[in-house]
N, C-alpha and C positions, 0 to 999 in steps of 0.2 A: 468420600474425601473429607478430611477434617477442615473446619473453618480456618481461613487464613487471617491472621492478625496483621492489620495494617501498621507499618512501621515508618518513622520519619525517613529512614534510609530508602525504603521502598518508594515512598512518594517522590523523593529527590531523584531517584533512578528513573522512575516513570516520566517525570517532568523533563528530565534531560533528553530522553528518547523522543518525546513528542516535540520538544523545541527544535532538536536537530532536524527531524522530519519537516517541521514547519518552515525551516529556512533552506530547505533543499533547492528552491528556485534560484537562490543566489549562486549556487554552484553550477546548476545547469545553464543559467544565463551566460556564464563564462564560456560555455561551449556552443554558443548559439550558431556559430559558423558551420557546425557539423550536422550531418543528417542524423535524425533521431535514431534510426536503426544502427548507425555507426556508434553512437553514444551507448546504446543499450548493449551492443556487442562488447565494447570495452568494459561496461559494468558487469556483465556476465563473466567475462574472462578473468578480470582482476579480482572479482569477488571469489571466484573458484580458487584462484592462486592463494589468496589470503587465508581462506578456510583450510586449504590443503596444508599450509604451513602450521596453522593452529592444531590441526588433527595430528600431524606428525610430532609436534612438540608435546602434546598432551596425551598422545597414544589412544585416541578415542576411536577404536575400531570395533567395538562391541556390536554396533548396528549391522555389521556384515552378517552376523548370525541370524538376525531378524530377516534379512533379505534372502538368505539361504533357506530358511524355514518357511517363509511366506513370500515367494517371488512376486506376488501380485502387488506388493507395496512398492516395488521398483517401478512397475508400470504406472501406478497411480501417482507416485511422486514425480515421475517424468511429466505426466499430464499437468500436474499442479505447477511445475516449473515453466511449462509453456504458457500457462494462464498468468502467472505473476510477471513473466517477461512481457506479455501483452499489456498488462497494467502499467508497467514501467514505460513501455513504448508510447502509450497514449498520453501518459502524464508528461513525459519529456517533450513530446510533440506539442502539447498544449502550452507548456512553459515557453518554448522557443518560438511559438507562433502567437504570443501575446493573448493567450486564452486561459490565463491562470485562474480567473474567476470561475470558469466552467469546471476546471479541475477541482477547485475548492468546493464547489457545489456537489461534485461527485463524492468527495470524502465526507461531506455533511450527510448525504442521504445514504451512504454506505451502511451504517448501522441499521437503518430502517429497511434497506434491501435485505440485509442479513436476517431481520425478523421475518420478512416475507418468505425467504428461502427456508427458514426453519419451519414455517407454517406449511409450505408446499411439500418440501422434501422430507423433513423429519416428523411431519404430522403433529407438531407442537401446537398448543392452543394459546391464543393471544388473550391477555387480560384486557379489560375495557379501555384503559388508558393507552395501551399499546395499539389497539385498533384505531383509536382516535389519532394517535401520532402518525400512523401509516396513512390515515385518511388525509390529514393535513399535507403530508409530503406529496401524496398523489395529486391533490388539488394544485399544489404549487407547480409540479411538473407539467400538469395539463395546461395551466395558464401560460407557462413558458412555451408549450407546444402551440397553443392557439395564437399567441401574440407574435411569435417568431415564424410560425408557419412551417416549422421543421423540428425534428427531434434533436435535443441537445446531446448529440452522440458522445461528446467528450465526457460529459457528466455521467451518462449511462454506462459508458465503457469503463471509466474509473471505478464507479460504484459496483457494477456487476462483477467485474473480474476480481476485485479485492474481496468481495463477499463470497464468491464461489471458492476462491483460494482459501479463505478462512474456514469455510465449511468442509473442504477436503482435508484440512489439517486437524479437524476436530477429533477424528478417530485414528489418525496416523500414529502408530506406536513408536516411530522413530523420533528422536529428539530434534529440536528445531535446527541446530547447527548442522547436524548430519543430514537432515532433510534438504537444507539449502545446498549442501555439498553435492548431493545427488542431482538436485534440480539444475544447478549451474553446470555440473559436470556433463550432464546429458546434452546441454545446449551449446557447450563450448565448440564441439566439432561443427555444428551447424553454422555458428557465427564465424568460425575460422574459414569455412568454405565460402561464406558470404563475402568476407573480406578478399578472398582469393579471386572470386568471380567478378567483383565489382572494382572497376578502376577508380577508386575514390580519389586518387591523386590528381585526376583530371579536373576536379572541382574543389577538393579539399586536401589537406595533408593526408598522406597514407598512414596505414596502421602503425608501422614500426618507425618511420622517420618523422613523425609529427613533432612540431616544435612544442606541442602541448602534451606530449606523451606522459609526462609525470603528473600533469593535471588530470589526464584521463585515467591514469593508474589509481588516483585517489578514489575513484568510484568504488574500488574494492572495500577499503576500510570504511569509507563513508556509508556504504550500504550495510556493512556488517555490524559496526559499533552500536548504532541505535537499536538494531534488531536484538542484539545480545542484551542490551540494557532493558528492552521491553520484556524479553523472555524472563529475565531475572526478576523484574518488577511483578510479573504475574504471580510469583510465589511469595511476595511481600506486601501486596496491596489487595484489598477486597475487590472482587470482580466488578461490583456495581460502581465503586469509586473509580476503578481503572477505566471502565467504559465511559464514565462521565468525563474523565480527564482526556480521553481520546479526542474530544472535540477541540482541544487546544490546537492541534495541528492544522485543520482546515481554517481555524480562526486566524492563525498567523498568516497562512497563505492568502486568505481573503484580504486582510489589511495591507499586506505587501502589494497585492494586485492593485488596490485602490490608491494607496498613498505613496508607494515607491515606484511602481511601474505605470501608474495613471491609466489603467484600463478603463474604458467607458462603462459606466454603471447605469444602465437604462432603467426606465420605470418597470419594464417587464421583469428584469433581473431583481429589482428591489422587491416586487410583489412575490416573486418566486422564493427568494431568500426569506421573506417574512413568513411565508407559510411553512418553509422548511424549519426555520428557527422555532416557530410555534410548536410544530410537531416534535422537535427535539426537546423542547421544554417539558412537554407531556411525557415523552419517553424517558427523560432523565429523572423526572419526579417519580415515575412509576418504578424505576430501578432503585431509587433511594428508599421509597416507601416499602418495597418488598425485599430489601436486602436481607441477606441471612447472616451477615457478618457485622 
């Protein structure tokens, strides 16, 4: 693949995507009265509806031939859809249970988990600074484990599901928009069944008569717009720079958790984040040092 030349428009597009993702907690906090599963159900359904409209208007159906020729990608894409929905579920649950800091930590260590997965699954070799970065991140998580006496499952859940999702998409021949259409389409019947079987009206507004139905419907475009921006930016920004910019999202989430939602920031969390940030500093320096663009 030829080198990608970074453009100002590409940087602006990428920044827009990362900022929107960073301020997602503001949106999900508006839906705090709803169960996390119910929110994700709406997010899946309305994202599917928005993508369907886009595909109809743009007539993007070439991906169907890929599915016909290689049905295995339908199976793998369905699995990846389940994984990303689990990522969304953990994230929304964390936001609405005042554990945004743990979600932020998860997205900080996500790139490092991705490095570990590439080492284990893809048999890639780590450069010395990458090994050092992973080491610092591991120490930080172990300190959190020792001081809290339990696994930070929110952080691990967010990081692992997002990293596995990215790994599965690495070799998927289907374009991102079409992939998400399949992922959400396969999950729509499951969530419609969940709504039918659960009497959510007994504790919260029901699916169709909710006073917040339009707010819930916004989950579709809110999910899709930054994703399309990010996918467009990947073709206009060097990968090393894009990877570095990716840390903007958890940084926004981190500062919102501390200064807007006033979540407690204990010494154990401070030490953990310090090790994670140190690891990311080495990781980012290694990306810039070895960039090919």
